[in-house]
C-alpha positions, -999 to 999 in steps of 0.1 A, spaced: 489 -192 582 504 -197 609 515 -235 619 511 -245 582 533 -273 571 552 -269 536 536 -302 524 504 -288 528 491 -276 494 450 -274 504 445 -257 535 409 -250 549 410 -231 583 382 -227 605 359 -222 572 321 -210 574 301 -204 546 267 -189 545 240 -186 525 222 -157 534 208 -172 563 215 -206 559 251 -220 569 269 -244 544 296 -249 566 305 -238 603 345 -238 613 358 -262 592 394 -272 588 408 -299 569 446 -301 556 459 -323 522 495 -323 516 509 -334 488 510 -368 477 478 -373 499 439 -381 487 416 -366 511 385 -385 516 357 -357 522 326 -377 531 292 -364 542 252 -372 536 237 -352 509 233 -311 527 259 -320 550 283 -290 540 305 -312 514 297 -285 486 303 -256 505 339 -273 513 349 -275 476 335 -244 464 351 -224 488 386 -240 482 378 -236 443 375 -199 447 336 -203 434 319 -194 467 335 -162 498 340 -178 533 323 -155 557 348 -168 580 378 -184 588 403 -191 552 414 -213 526 449 -215 507 456 -234 476 493 -237 470 498 -204 490 476 -185 474 445 -171 495 413 -184 478 392 -155 484 417 -124 482 432 -144 448 398 -166 436 412 -159 396 442 -170 400 433 -200 422 409 -215 393 433 -209 366 459 -227 391 432 -261 397 422 -264 358 460 -262 343 471 -291 321 489 -302 353 476 -285 382 497 -294 417 458 -302 437 427 -310 423 393 -303 440 362 -325 430 329 -326 443 310 -363 442 334 -374 413 322 -408 391 348 -434 408 326 -466 404 353 -478 380 390 -489 385 403 -467 358 385 -438 377 401 -444 406 439 -459 389 442 -423 376 435 -400 409 463 -426 423 485 -418 395 483 -383 403 487 -390 441 522 -406 437 532 -378 416 533 -356 443 496 -342 436 470 -329 468 439 -342 458 406 -332 475 373 -354 473 337 -352 483 313 -379 484 291 -393 502 302 -432 487 328 -438 511 330 -476 494 340 -464 460 367 -435 478 384 -462 502 410 -482 484 423 -446 476 413 -428 505 447 -416 521 429 -390 544 395 -393 560 375 -361 570 332 -368 578 312 -336 579 280 -342 598 254 -310 594 282 -288 584 312 -298 606 339 -324 605 332 -346 635 366 -365 621 396 -361 603 421 -388 603 445 -410 573 426 -436 569 449 -461 581 445 -449 620 409 -447 611 405 -479 612 428 -493 641 408 -469 661 367 -481 646 357 -521 657 326 -537 659 322 -549 689 302 -584 701 293 -605 731 266 -622 754 254 -601 788 243 -623 815 239 -616 852 259 -639 878 261 -638 913 292 -620 922 285 -590 894 268 -559 908 273 -532 880 254 -542 849 258 -525 818 293 -512 825 311 -526 807 314 -508 777 329 -477 799 360 -475 789 353 -474 755 341 -445 730 310 -466 718 294 -444 687 269 -472 682 256 -499 706 227 -521 698 205 -547 715 203 -575 696 186 -607 705 219 -631 710 234 -604 730 251 -566 724 269 -552 690 287 -522 698 310 -497 679 335 -484 690 359 -456 686 387 -464 708 397 -496 703 425 -519 716 437 -549 724 445 -540 765 405 -527 767 388 -558 743 411 -579 768 394 -562 797 362 -569 782 367 -604 783 377 -603 814 345 -589 831 323 -612 852 293 -619 829 303 -610 793 308 -641 775 316 -646 736 338 -610 731 348 -604 693 357 -580 674 365 -573 639 377 -542 619 355 -517 600 355 -509 569 355 -470 557 319 -473 547 307 -486 581 328 -461 600 310 -439 576 273 -452 582 285 -449 622 295 -418 628 271 -396 605 238 -422 604 211 -417 576 181 -406 582 157 -428 603 187 -454 613 201 -447 648 
């Protein structure tokens, strides 16, 4: 794969998986370097299992391709499966693992520290957060987010403030224009917004806006970020 860094043990490029007329995933790309735990998050039916099956060589891609330690998972399916099932595999690929206990998470963390590339698909962002080094989010078969976990937490913040009309304020409802607001809710006490491009400069500008009062910001957990970019049915 052109431009692929040598440290990427698992490389997925523009992957599409179809089941007759149904699309499992479409145009999905991700890279898992050695020593990194990649958390692929998604709701039920988002396409996680389609990606995992293609990486394992259990499902032939309809488009794109997957390399596992240099092996094409479509052309070298048997070799890929043997590689992943070895006693000391260079990569671990798991679909919906049980990470509810510290021992389970520590086992994967130790493997990553040994240089193993780990790809985990899950809908449980809270359980995976302590060990995730990079995060991808699937929604309706497409990747909507792919970033290092630490950078993700810096980007996303919850901002709260009160809005008041003043004699000198001409623009009302435009105070969040500088932010990429993922979700905005009107509360009884004011406005609550989740933004994906947080910076202290933007926050300072919001605080200086005429009629905007009591501005606060707080970091979000991985679970809260996941809920914001991929809400469950019936939630906005």
